[in-house]
Steps between C-alpha positions, in 0.01 A plus 500: 500500500710254699598148391623231740625149429409218740635146498227249579595189697391157376142378546627277782566816706200720410163328537213588263305801622484882491788708634587869537833574336737726696864591487709371789533845663181690564521882500560653842501856628792513743589866563273799533555851632319832521697825524819301576333312789502121465156337527390139479334419166178409685473831687566692177210314335715305254324227306586267213229373269469310178399166364670176402435304182308174541622194313362148478704178500314229305520124546730307270 
């Protein structure tokens, strides 16, 4: 289980609505190789998947 702490800006900055919460740096696959031969992540079939938590900013 992972726990992250986020600092929310004031209500003057974030308007009421629904938002997906993400860390500032999304995961990336940058280096791949097969039998010591460098391949691009795309040609090697690399993918990243997951979901982001949804949060709601209320009025007031």
